C-alpha positions in Angstrom: 28.3 -111.9 -48.4 29.6 -108.4 -48.8 30.6 -106.2 -45.9 27.6 -104.1 -46.4 25.3 -107.1 -46.5 26.8 -108.3 -43.2 26.4 -104.9 -41.7 22.7 -104.7 -42.7 22.1 -108.3 -41.5 23.7 -107.4 -38.2 21.7 -104.2 -37.8 18.3 -105.5 -38.8 18.7 -108.8 -37.1 19.3 -107.1 -33.8 15.7 -106.3 -33.1 14.4 -109.6 -32.0 12.9 -110.7 -35.3 14.3 -112.8 -38.1 15.8 -110.5 -40.8 16.2 -111.4 -44.5 17.3 -109.8 -47.7 14.3 -108.7 -49.7 14.6 -111.7 -52.1 15.9 -114.2 -49.5 12.8 -114.9 -47.4 12.5 -118.6 -47.0 9.3 -120.3 -48.3 6.7 -120.6 -45.5 8.3 -117.9 -43.3 5.7 -116.7 -40.9 5.6 -113.1 -39.7 6.6 -111.1 -38.0 9.9 -110.7 -39.7 12.0 -107.9 -41.3 13.0 -107.7 -44.9 15.5 -105.2 -46.4 17.3 -104.4 -49.6 20.9 -105.3 -49.8 22.8 -102.4 -51.4 26.4 -102.1 -52.4 27.3 -98.5 -52.6 30.8 -97.4 -53.4 33.0 -96.3 -50.5 31.8 -93.0 -49.0 28.6 -93.0 -51.0 25.3 -92.6 -49.1 22.7 -94.9 -50.6 19.0 -95.0 -49.6 17.1 -98.2 -48.8 13.9 -99.4 -47.3 13.3 -102.1 -44.7 9.9 -103.6 -44.0 8.6 -105.1 -40.7 6.0 -107.6 -41.8 3.1 -108.6 -39.6 0.0 -110.8 -40.1 -3.5 -109.6 -39.3 -4.7 -106.1 -38.6 -2.6 -105.4 -35.4 0.6 -103.6 -36.4 1.4 -102.5 -32.8 4.3 -105.0 -32.5 5.7 -103.9 -35.9 5.5 -100.2 -34.9 7.3 -101.2 -31.6 10.2 -102.7 -33.6 10.3 -99.5 -35.8 10.4 -97.3 -32.7 13.4 -99.4 -31.4 15.1 -98.9 -34.8 14.5 -95.2 -34.7 16.0 -95.1 -31.1 19.1 -97.0 -32.3 19.6 -94.5 -35.1 19.1 -91.4 -33.0 22.0 -89.0 -32.5 23.6 -89.4 -35.9 22.9 -93.0 -36.9 24.6 -96.2 -36.0 28.0 -97.6 -37.1 27.6 -101.3 -37.9 30.3 -103.4 -39.5 31.7 -101.6 -42.5 28.8 -99.1 -42.8 27.1 -96.3 -41.0 23.2 -96.4 -41.1 21.1 -93.2 -40.8 17.4 -92.7 -40.4 15.7 -90.7 -43.2 12.6 -88.5 -42.9 9.8 -89.5 -43.0 11.0 -92.6 -41.2 7.9 -94.8 -40.9 5.0 -95.5 -43.2 2.3 -98.3 -43.2 2.0 -100.5 -46.3 -0.2 -103.3 -47.6 -3.7 -104.5 -46.8 -5.6 -107.5 -45.8 -3.8 -110.3 -43.8 -0.2 -109.4 -44.7 0.8 -105.8 -43.9 4.0 -104.1 -43.2 5.5 -101.0 -41.6 8.2 -99.6 -43.8 11.2 -97.7 -42.5 13.4 -95.5 -44.6 17.1 -95.5 -43.8 20.3 -94.8 -45.8 23.7 -96.5 -45.6 27.1 -94.9 -45.9 29.6 -97.5 -46.9 33.0 -97.3 -45.2 36.1 -98.9 -46.7 37.8 -101.5 -44.4 41.0 -99.5 -44.3 40.8 -95.8 -45.2 44.6 -95.5 -45.5 44.7 -98.4 -48.0 42.0 -96.8 -50.1 43.8 -93.4 -50.3 47.1 -95.2 -51.2 45.3 -97.2 -53.9 43.7 -94.1 -55.4 47.1 -92.3 -55.5 48.8 -95.3 -57.2 46.0 -95.5 -59.8 46.3 -91.8 -60.5 50.1 -92.1 -61.0 49.6 -94.8 -63.7 
């Protein structure tokens, strides 16, 4: 698992629901749960992504509650998690789906941070000299 994947898992898994990469939801998983796209932007590149809070039935109040907690966690300039910084985008929340399985989507972006900024700068200088 990449540093960015670990950071996203840590962030999205911190809201009291199981969190899975978009393509990693186990068979038979019952909502509510969160899915998100794992992105791997280059260091210092801000990459957009969407996360979904899935719910069964017509009542999305619990899903909206999770989204509100996410928005609060990202207030005041975002959240530093692992090797990344996560920011809320605007509009932040939108409702998706119909019927029995519906979701509330949140838009965030991730800024990847290198593990050691000094090492990154030194590596870039060495590569330029060659």
